[in-house]
N, C-alpha and C positions, 0 to 999 in steps of 0.2 A: 282686715286682711288675715290676722292670726286665726280668726274663726274659720275662714275659708280653708286655710292650710290644715287646720285641725280636722275639719269635716272631710276633706279630700286629700288623702295621702299622696306623696310624690308619685307613686306608681300603684296601680291596682294589682290584683292577684295574677293577672295574665300579662303583666309588664306594660300595660297600656298607660300612656301619660295621664297625669292627674287632671281633674277638672280645672284647677288653677292654670296648669300649663296650657290647656286647650284655650282657656279664656285669654291668656296672654298672647297666644298665637293669633287669635281673632283681632286683638288690639293692634298687633303689628300689621295685619292685612288692612285694617281700617286706615291706619296711617299711610300705608303704601298706596291705597286707593286715593289718598288726598284729603281725607276727612280727619276730624278730631275726635278720637274715642272718648274724650272727657266732656264733650258737649252734652247738653241735657238729653237729647233724643237718642244718644248712643251709649249712655252710661251703662245701661243694663243689657246692651246688645251682646257683648261677649258671653255673658251667662246664658242668654236665650239661645244663642247659636250653638253653644256647647251642648245644651240640653236637647235642642232639636236634632243635632247630629247623633246623639245617643239613640234617639228614636228612629231617625232615617236610616241608620246603619245597624239597627238591632239584629239584623240577620246574621252578623258575625257571632252573636252569642247563642244562636240556636242551631240545632243539628237536625237536618231533614229526617235522619234515621229515627230519631225520637218521635217525630210527628207521625211517621209512617209505620211505626212499630206494631200498631194494633190492626189486625185484619179480621174479616168475617168470612166464615166458610159456609154458612147457611144461605145459599144462593139459589136453591131449588133447581139446580142444573143450568143456571144462566151462564152463557159463555160468549155472548155477543159484545159489541163495542159498548164501553162505558165512556161517555164524553161529558166533560165539564167545559163549557165554552164561555167566552166573553168574561174571563176573570180579569178584573182591572188590577193594574199594578203601577207603582211609581218607583223608579230606580234612579241611579246616577251613573253617568258615563265615567269610566275610570280614567279617561284622557283629560277631561276638562272639569269634572265634578259638577256638571250641570244635569238637569233632570232628563230622564227617559220616561215617557208617559205612554202606556199602551195597555194591551189586553192579551191574555194567553188563552189558548185552546189546548186542552190536554185530554188525551184518550188512551185507553188501554184495552186489551183483549184478555179477560180473566182466564186463569187456569186453575179453577177450583176455589179461589178466594177473591174477595173484593175489599176495597178501601172505603172508609167513610168519606163521603163526597167533600166534606169540609177539609179533609186532610190534603186533598189535591190543591185547593186554594191556598192552604197554609204553606205548602212547599213553594208555590209561586211567590208568596210573600217573603219567605225566608231568603230566597235567592235574589229577589228584587231589592231587598233592603241591604244590599252590599254594592260596592263599586263594581260596575259590570261593563261588559260588551254584550250586545244582544245575542251574538252568536254563542258566546260562552254560557249565558243564562239559559238559552234554549237547550243546549246539550246537557247542562247540569240537571235541569228538571227531569229530562227523559232518563238520564242515568240513575238518578236517585230512586225513581219509581221502578225502573227495570231491575235494579239490584235488590231492592227491598221486597217487592211483591213477586218477582219472577213470573210475570204474565207472559202470554204468547206474543205480545208485542206492545210497544208504546209509541204514540205519535204526539208530537208537540209542535204547535205553531205559535209564533209570537208576532204581533203587529204592533209597531210602536213608532212614535214620533220622537226624534232626538233634538233636544234644545240646543245641542252644540251645532246643529245645522240651521236651526231656526233663529237663534239669537246672535250667532257670531259666524265667522267664516263666510260661506256662500249665502247665508240668511234666506233659506228657502223654506218658508212656513208652509205647513200642511203636508209635506212629503212624508210618506210612511215607508218603513222598512219591514219586510217580511222575512222570517227565518223559520226553518223547519228542521226537526230531527225525527228519524224513524228508526225503530228497532224491531227485531223479530219479524213477525208476519207483515207488519206495516212496511218493512223494508224489502222483503222478498216477494210480496204479492201485490202487484200494482192495483188490483181491484180493491184491496183494503185501503190503500191511499186514496183512491177515488171516493170510496164511501166516506172516509174521514173528511175530505174536502167538501163533499156534498152536504154532509150533516152540519158542518160549520156554517155554510152559506144558507142554511135553513131550508133546504129542499129535500132533506132526508127524513 
């Protein structure tokens, strides 16, 4: 126990509880659920859960602006839609802390510069690895790209299944929630929205 305390201080630099505090909290939940955290199969569970949460919620330690910081201006005059679709993500609902599993489609209309395609996927991952509502995540992705790149417009659609609906409550497995956010030309010009939707569905 002394070694654990030595390796993990009571608080980290941003005021977050220590690894030991997180593990103790997991032990409380295990007891609350009706199990014995001291039995063989659960001895290492608090440590595993705390480490898993660090990974699952690593989006809090990352800034989308840092990922989106580098752009490219050698685009040979290209100014049409750039779309990255079917970006898989795993998030957690902020109401019940159970998984949200889905995919994001992100497009923008360049205005003289473009992003590396992997940057768009990274932004989805950053916001996905936080406690979320789907509506908030959709708006956050669009806003971060819009403010950093200053394109002529951004379009984001997220399709996801919420385990808080599938595993508990109404228990409706397989239902999908769709959310969209549009900025700039995608918001003011219906034809651009139609093109975005058509390209997502594979007919563009």
